[in-house]
Every structure is written in C-alpha cells, then in structure tokens.
N, C-alpha and C positions, 0 to 999 in steps of 0.2 A: 466767204471770207476773201478779202482782197489784199493780197500781199504785194509788195513792190517788186518790180523786175530786178532791182538791185539785190534784194534778198534772195530771190530765186536764182539769179546768176551766181551769187556768192556760194550758195549751197551746191550748185552744179559744178563750179570750178573746184571747190574743195573736195567734192566727191571724186573728181578726176585726179586731183593730187593725192588723194587717199589710195587710189588704185596702185600708185607707184611708190608709196611710202616705204622707206627702208632701202630703196635702191640708191645707187650712187648718182645716177643721172638726174639732173634738174630739168624740170619741164619749162619749155619756152612758151612765151605768151602766144605766139602764132599757133602753136600746136593746141594749146588750151582753148583758144578762141574757136579754132576749127572743130575740135572734138565736141564742144558744147554749143556751137552755133551762137556765140556771143560776139557782138562787135568788139574788136580788139581795142579800139580807143576807149570804150566804156570799161572794158575789163581792166585796163591799167589803173583806173581810179579805184575799182573794187579791190584789186590786189594790194594797192597801197593802204587802203583802210584795214584789210585783213592783216597786213604786215604790221601796221601801227598797233593793232590790237594783240599782237604776239601770237597769232594763229598760224602764220606762215613765215618763212625766211626767204630772202632773196639774195642773189649774187649777181653783180654786174659783169659785163664783159662777154667775150665770145663763148666761154664755158659757163656762163651765167644762166640763171633761170629761177624757178620757184619750187619750193618744197614745203611740206607741212612742218611746223615747229614741234609738234608732238604727234604721238600715235593717234590714228583716227578714233579709237575708242576712248581717248582722253580729251576729246574736243566735244563739248556739249552744244546742242542746238541753240540754247539761250545765249551762249558766248558769240555765236555767229550773228544772231539777231542784234545783240548789243553792239557788235562791231560795225554793222552796216546800216541798221535801221532801228536804233535804240528808241526812237519815238514810239515804236509799236508797243513797247512795254510800259509806257507812261500812262498813268490814269489821271486825267485832269477833268474832274467833274465839279460843277458848281453846286454846292449844297444849299443854295438859297431857295426860297419859295417853300410852299407847303409840302411838296413831294421831293424836293431836291436831295435831302439827306438820305431818304430811302432809295432813290434811284442811284445815287452815288455808292451807297452800301452794296447794292446788288451788283453793279458793274465792278466794284472793287473785288467782291468775291469771285466773280467770273475771271477777272484779271489774275488773281492769285492762282486759281486752278489752271489757267492757260499757261502761266509761267512754270508751274509745277510740271505740266505735261511736256512743254518744250525742253525743260531741264532733264527729262527722263530719256531723251533721245541723244545719241552721240552721232558723230559724223559717220561712223562705221555703218549705220543703218542706211545711209544714202548710197553706198558703194554698189555699183552694178558690175559684177564680174564679167570679164571679156569672154563671150561665148563663141567668138568667131573661129577659135581654134578647136572647137569640139567637133567630133565626128560621130555621125549617127549611122547605125547599121540596121 
C-alpha cells in the first residue's frame, strides 16, 4: 500500500501533539518539525489542513503554537485521512464493459472494509510514550 507523505506526516505530528494533550503549553512548529523530522515549510501546510478540519487549534504570537482540538481517543484515523488525503477514500470505478460492474463491486467492498478498519483506530494508538526518562536496573 502506498500512502502519501502528507498523510504519514499528519499522523506523526498529531501523535506528537497527542503526547502533550491536556498540558497548558502549545507546541511550536519548529519543535514539531524537529521531533518528527518533517520539513517545517511542508508541515505548515499540513497543520493548516488539520486546523481547517477541526482536529487541531492554533494560536498566533510569541506564546502561540498548536494543540489538539479534542482528546486523542476522540480523533479517528478516518478523520485524519479525510482532512489531508480525502481522495484515498474515494472509489471511482467505471462499470462499463463486460467485467466493469463486477470489478467495481469488489473494489467497493474492499473500500468499505478499509474505511471500517481505519475508523476503528484513534489517534491514541499512534502515541509513543517518552522512554528517555526510564531507568533500568
């Protein structure tokens, strides 16, 4: 399966924002870009799309930054896909020809199952806890 970098980056930056959800401090774009190794100029575009979709909030200025609009367990993967790569969920098959209808039907079934599967995941599943402060004896 080949997913867009945009979708991958959106999931990674949202996972980063989910790590700090509920804290007062907003995340700055430079910190997010560095933590997830995403080009900052591309990240700006992605964050704008996520904000327009209502998945994140932003605040301008010196004390500004980004935060999740809802708790990570309330943001579904299909919402993220729709926000940044909605074409991925579109099924456009031509039902012409002898086999067209059957081929379209099978791909439609696969698409429905795919959408059900991505709807079953929340952003919470993407969060990697910080293990740098763990001590081993």
